[in-house]
C-alpha positions in Angstrom: -30.1 -67.3 -14.2 -27.9 -64.3 -15.0 -25.9 -63.7 -18.1 -22.7 -61.7 -18.7 -23.0 -60.3 -22.2 -20.8 -58.7 -24.8 -22.3 -56.2 -27.2 -20.5 -54.8 -30.2 -21.5 -51.4 -31.5 -22.3 -51.3 -35.2 -21.4 -47.6 -35.2 -17.9 -47.7 -33.8 -17.1 -51.5 -33.5 -16.3 -51.1 -29.8 -17.4 -53.6 -27.2 -19.7 -53.2 -24.2 -19.7 -55.7 -21.2 -22.7 -56.0 -19.0 -24.8 -58.5 -17.1 -28.5 -59.0 -16.7 -31.1 -61.6 -15.8 -33.0 -60.8 -19.0 -30.6 -60.4 -21.9 -33.2 -59.8 -24.6 -34.8 -57.0 -22.7 -31.4 -55.5 -21.9 -30.3 -55.6 -25.6 -33.6 -53.8 -26.5 -32.9 -51.1 -23.9 -29.4 -50.6 -25.2 -30.7 -50.3 -28.8 -33.5 -48.0 -27.9 -31.1 -45.5 -26.3 -32.3 -46.2 -22.7 -28.9 -46.9 -21.3 -26.9 -43.7 -20.7 -23.5 -45.2 -21.1 -24.2 -46.6 -24.6 -26.9 -44.4 -26.3 -24.4 -42.6 -28.5 -23.0 -45.9 -29.8 -26.2 -47.6 -31.0 -27.1 -49.9 -32.6 -25.6 -53.0 -30.9 -25.5 -56.7 -31.7 -25.0 -59.4 -29.1 -21.7 -61.2 -29.9 -21.1 -63.4 -26.8 -22.6 -64.3 -23.4 -22.0 -66.6 -20.4 -24.5 -68.0 -18.0 -24.2 -67.6 -14.2 -26.4 -69.1 -11.5 -26.5 -65.9 -9.4 -26.1 -62.1 -9.6 -22.8 -62.1 -7.5 -21.0 -64.4 -9.8 -22.2 -62.4 -12.9 -21.1 -59.2 -11.3 -17.6 -60.6 -10.5 -17.2 -61.9 -14.0 -18.4 -58.6 -15.5 -15.9 -56.7 -13.4 -13.1 -59.0 -14.4 -13.9 -58.8 -18.2 -13.7 -55.0 -17.9 -10.2 -55.2 -16.4 -7.0 -55.3 -18.5 -6.6 -59.1 -18.1 -10.2 -59.6 -18.8 -10.1 -57.7 -22.0 -7.1 -59.7 -23.2 -9.0 -63.0 -22.3 -12.1 -61.7 -24.2 -10.0 -60.9 -27.2 -8.8 -64.5 -27.2 -12.3 -66.0 -26.7 -13.9 -63.8 -29.4 -11.1 -64.4 -31.9 -11.5 -68.2 -31.4 -15.3 -67.8 -32.1 -14.8 -65.4 -35.0 -16.7 -62.7 -33.2 -14.0 -60.1 -33.0 
């Protein structure tokens, strides 16, 4: 099972979209500074995730959520959940 996850930086309040088959391990890697693209924005909190049965579906969803349309959809989803 793969998860597409949304992290929110406690430092600058910006979001990060990623995917992993082990979301707890991945969050720890982000918070330890082991991920080059996010180490300056630590710490992070997990604010949303979606489950996918395979890696290809998760990659496609991640790519979409990083697009303009995907960011707008994410704004809508997160504001409905109070996670924005």
